[in-house]
FIKOLZA-1660 file (N, C-alpha, C; in steps of 0.1 Angstrom, whole numbers, plus 5000, padded with zeros to 4 digits):
% residues 93
   i   px   py   pz ch aa at
   1 7368 4699 4718  A  X  N
   1 7363 4713 4716  A  X CA
   1 7347 4710 4717  A  X  C
   2 7342 4720 4723  A  X  N
   2 7325 4717 4726  A  X CA
   2 7319 4721 4708  A  X  C
   3 7311 4714 4705  A  X  N
   3 7301 4707 4713  A  X CA
   3 7303 4693 4713  A  X  C
   4 7316 4687 4710  A  X  N
   4 7319 4673 4709  A  X CA
   4 7321 4666 4725  A  X  C
   5 7314 4652 4728  A  X  N
   5 7318 4650 4741  A  X CA
   5 7335 4640 4740  A  X  C
   6 7338 4639 4754  A  X  N
   6 7352 4630 4753  A  X CA
   6 7362 4642 4761  A  X  C
   7 7374 4637 4762  A  X  N
   7 7384 4645 4764  A  X CA
   7 7394 4649 4752  A  X  C
   8 7395 4663 4751  A  X  N
   8 7404 4667 4742  A  X CA
   8 7413 4673 4746  A  X  C
   9 7426 4670 4737  A  X  N
   9 7439 4680 4737  A  X CA
   9 7438 4688 4723  A  X  C
  10 7433 4701 4726  A  X  N
  10 7432 4708 4715  A  X CA
  10 7422 4704 4704  A  X  C
  11 7428 4699 4690  A  X  N
  11 7418 4694 4681  A  X CA
  11 7419 4678 4682  A  X  C
  12 7425 4671 4687  A  X  N
  12 7428 4659 4690  A  X CA
  12 7420 4651 4702  A  X  C
  13 7414 4640 4702  A  X  N
  13 7405 4634 4711  A  X CA
  13 7416 4622 4718  A  X  C
  14 7416 4625 4732  A  X  N
  14 7424 4616 4743  A  X CA
  14 7414 4604 4748  A  X  C
  15 7401 4610 4751  A  X  N
  15 7390 4601 4758  A  X CA
  15 7379 4601 4750  A  X  C
  16 7373 4588 4746  A  X  N
  16 7360 4588 4740  A  X CA
  16 7349 4584 4751  A  X  C
  17 7338 4589 4752  A  X  N
  17 7327 4587 4763  A  X CA
  17 7316 4583 4757  A  X  C
  18 7311 4571 4761  A  X  N
  18 7295 4570 4751  A  X CA
  18 7287 4564 4763  A  X  C
  19 7274 4564 4757  A  X  N
  19 7262 4559 4763  A  X CA
  19 7255 4552 4751  A  X  C
  20 7248 4543 4758  A  X  N
  20 7242 4534 4745  A  X CA
  20 7227 4526 4754  A  X  C
  21 7214 4529 4748  A  X  N
  21 7204 4528 4756  A  X CA
  21 7198 4516 4745  A  X  C
  22 7189 4507 4750  A  X  N
  22 7183 4501 4740  A  X CA
  22 7178 4490 4750  A  X  C
  23 7166 4481 4745  A  X  N
  23 7160 4468 4753  A  X CA
  23 7158 4473 4768  A  X  C
  24 7153 4485 4769  A  X  N
  24 7154 4488 4785  A  X CA
  24 7166 4487 4795  A  X  C
  25 7179 4491 4785  A  X  N
  25 7189 4485 4794  A  X CA
  25 7200 4499 4790  A  X  C
  26 7207 4508 4798  A  X  N
  26 7215 4515 4798  A  X CA
  26 7229 4514 4800  A  X  C
  27 7237 4515 4789  A  X  N
  27 7249 4511 4794  A  X CA
  27 7263 4522 4791  A  X  C
  28 7270 4525 4798  A  X  N
  28 7280 4536 4793  A  X CA
  28 7294 4533 4795  A  X  C
  29 7308 4539 4791  A  X  N
  29 7319 4536 4792  A  X CA
  29 7329 4546 4787  A  X  C
  30 7344 4545 4790  A  X  N
  30 7350 4553 4783  A  X CA
  30 7360 4547 4775  A  X  C
  31 7369 4550 4768  A  X  N
  31 7378 4547 4763  A  X CA
  31 7392 4556 4762  A  X  C
  32 7401 4556 4774  A  X  N
  32 7412 4568 4775  A  X CA
  32 7424 4560 4767  A  X  C
  33 7428 4566 4758  A  X  N
  33 7440 4565 4752  A  X CA
  33 7454 4565 4755  A  X  C
  34 7460 4555 4760  A  X  N
  34 7470 4553 4772  A  X CA
  34 7483 4552 4761  A  X  C
  35 7485 4540 4755  A  X  N
  35 7496 4538 4748  A  X CA
  35 7492 4531 4735  A  X  C
  36 7481 4537 4729  A  X  N
  36 7475 4532 4716  A  X CA
  36 7483 4534 4705  A  X  C
  37 7485 4526 4697  A  X  N
  37 7488 4528 4682  A  X CA
  37 7481 4537 4676  A  X  C
  38 7484 4548 4673  A  X  N
  38 7474 4562 4665  A  X CA
  38 7475 4560 4654  A  X  C
  39 7484 4553 4645  A  X  N
  39 7485 4550 4629  A  X CA
  39 7473 4542 4627  A  X  C
  40 7463 4533 4635  A  X  N
  40 7451 4528 4630  A  X CA
  40 7442 4539 4626  A  X  C
  41 7444 4551 4634  A  X  N
  41 7433 4561 4631  A  X CA
  41 7437 4569 4617  A  X  C
  42 7447 4566 4611  A  X  N
  42 7449 4570 4596  A  X CA
  42 7439 4565 4587  A  X  C
  43 7433 4554 4591  A  X  N
  43 7425 4545 4582  A  X CA
  43 7407 4548 4582  A  X  C
  44 7406 4555 4593  A  X  N
  44 7393 4558 4598  A  X CA
  44 7390 4573 4598  A  X  C
  45 7376 4579 4601  A  X  N
  45 7373 4591 4605  A  X CA
  45 7368 4587 4621  A  X  C
  46 7378 4589 4628  A  X  N
  46 7375 4586 4640  A  X CA
  46 7362 4593 4649  A  X  C
  47 7353 4587 4653  A  X  N
  47 7340 4591 4657  A  X CA
  47 7332 4600 4648  A  X  C
  48 7336 4597 4636  A  X  N
  48 7326 4604 4625  A  X CA
  48 7333 4621 4623  A  X  C
  49 7341 4622 4633  A  X  N
  49 7345 4637 4630  A  X CA
  49 7356 4642 4622  A  X  C
  50 7352 4645 4610  A  X  N
  50 7362 4649 4600  A  X CA
  50 7369 4664 4604  A  X  C
  51 7385 4659 4600  A  X  N
  51 7392 4670 4606  A  X CA
  51 7398 4671 4623  A  X  C
  52 7393 4660 4627  A  X  N
  52 7398 4659 4644  A  X CA
  52 7406 4647 4644  A  X  C
  53 7416 4649 4652  A  X  N
  53 7427 4641 4654  A  X CA
  53 7424 4630 4667  A  X  C
  54 7434 4620 4670  A  X  N
  54 7429 4614 4680  A  X CA
  54 7447 4612 4688  A  X  C
  55 7446 4616 4700  A  X  N
  55 7459 4614 4707  A  X CA
  55 7464 4602 4718  A  X  C
  56 7472 4604 4726  A  X  N
  56 7469 4594 4736  A  X CA
  56 7481 4600 4743  A  X  C
  57 7481 4594 4760  A  X  N
  57 7488 4600 4770  A  X CA
  57 7500 4596 4765  A  X  C
  58 7504 4586 4763  A  X  N
  58 7521 4588 4757  A  X CA
  58 7525 4597 4749  A  X  C
  59 7516 4599 4733  A  X  N
  59 7522 4609 4726  A  X CA
  59 7521 4623 4734  A  X  C
  60 7513 4626 4741  A  X  N
  60 7512 4641 4749  A  X CA
  60 7522 4642 4759  A  X  C
  61 7526 4629 4765  A  X  N
  61 7536 4631 4776  A  X CA
  61 7550 4628 4772  A  X  C
  62 7552 4624 4759  A  X  N
  62 7565 4618 4755  A  X CA
  62 7572 4607 4763  A  X  C
  63 7562 4600 4769  A  X  N
  63 7567 4586 4776  A  X CA
  63 7558 4575 4774  A  X  C
  64 7562 4567 4772  A  X  N
  64 7555 4552 4774  A  X CA
  64 7546 4554 4785  A  X  C
  65 7528 4553 4786  A  X  N
  65 7522 4555 4797  A  X CA
  65 7511 4542 4792  A  X  C
  66 7511 4532 4799  A  X  N
  66 7506 4522 4802  A  X CA
  66 7491 4521 4812  A  X  C
  67 7481 4513 4807  A  X  N
  67 7469 4512 4813  A  X CA
  67 7472 4512 4830  A  X  C
  68 7479 4505 4833  A  X  N
  68 7486 4499 4844  A  X CA
  68 7490 4512 4852  A  X  C
  69 7496 4521 4846  A  X  N
  69 7501 4534 4850  A  X CA
  69 7490 4544 4854  A  X  C
  70 7479 4541 4847  A  X  N
  70 7467 4551 4851  A  X CA
  70 7454 4548 4857  A  X  C
  71 7452 4536 4858  A  X  N
  71 7444 4528 4864  A  X CA
  71 7441 4530 4879  A  X  C
  72 7448 4531 4888  A  X  N
  72 7447 4535 4905  A  X CA
  72 7443 4548 4904  A  X  C
  73 7454 4558 4901  A  X  N
  73 7451 4572 4901  A  X CA
  73 7435 4576 4895  A  X  C
  74 7430 4567 4883  A  X  N
  74 7416 4568 4876  A  X CA
  74 7408 4566 4884  A  X  C
  75 7410 4556 4891  A  X  N
  75 7399 4549 4899  A  X CA
  75 7397 4557 4913  A  X  C
  76 7407 4562 4917  A  X  N
  76 7405 4571 4930  A  X CA
  76 7401 4584 4926  A  X  C
  77 7403 4590 4915  A  X  N
  77 7397 4603 4910  A  X CA
  77 7380 4602 4909  A  X  C
  78 7376 4590 4900  A  X  N
  78 7363 4586 4896  A  X CA
  78 7355 4586 4912  A  X  C
  79 7361 4580 4924  A  X  N
  79 7356 4579 4937  A  X CA
  79 7358 4590 4941  A  X  C
  80 7363 4599 4941  A  X  N
  80 7366 4614 4944  A  X CA
  80 7353 4624 4938  A  X  C
  81 7352 4621 4926  A  X  N
  81 7343 4632 4916  A  X CA
  81 7326 4627 4921  A  X  C
  82 7328 4611 4919  A  X  N
  82 7312 4610 4922  A  X CA
  82 7310 4605 4937  A  X  C
  83 7317 4607 4946  A  X  N
  83 7316 4605 4960  A  X CA
  83 7310 4590 4962  A  X  C
  84 7318 4582 4958  A  X  N
  84 7313 4569 4955  A  X CA
  84 7324 4556 4962  A  X  C
  85 7320 4546 4968  A  X  N
  85 7331 4536 4968  A  X CA
  85 7331 4523 4957  A  X  C
  86 7341 4521 4950  A  X  N
  86 7341 4514 4940  A  X CA
  86 7343 4500 4948  A  X  C
  87 7334 4489 4944  A  X  N
  87 7337 4474 4950  A  X CA
  87 7340 4467 4940  A  X  C
  88 7351 4457 4943  A  X  N
  88 7354 4449 4933  A  X CA
  88 7351 4435 4934  A  X  C
  89 7351 4426 4925  A  X  N
  89 7345 4413 4927  A  X CA
  89 7354 4402 4916  A  X  C
  90 7360 4394 4923  A  X  N
  90 7369 4385 4917  A  X CA
  90 7361 4378 4908  A  X  C
  91 7347 4375 4910  A  X  N
  91 7339 4370 4899  A  X CA
  91 7331 4378 4892  A  X  C
  92 7334 4380 4878  A  X  N
  92 7328 4388 4869  A  X CA
  92 7314 4387 4867  A  X  C
  93 7308 4374 4871  A  X  N
  93 7297 4370 4870  A  X CA
  93 7287 4378 4878  A  X  C
% end
């Protein structure tokens, strides 16, 4: 819910989005909870937001959803939204 960043299902965060700037380098990323063991979040205050929960695609859809299930559709949507072509390299270096 505004003003919080991320993707939300009611009062529960489904996806965290972050940006880090330091030493003249900017990095960014996201964490989409697919089939995350949500019990780990019982031991912390996720994202420092008291009174807010965490959820996953598996929990919301009532079936086991893995990263492999969502990776291709996610990347396709990313390319469409940002009007770009993703290039993949076998060598991560």
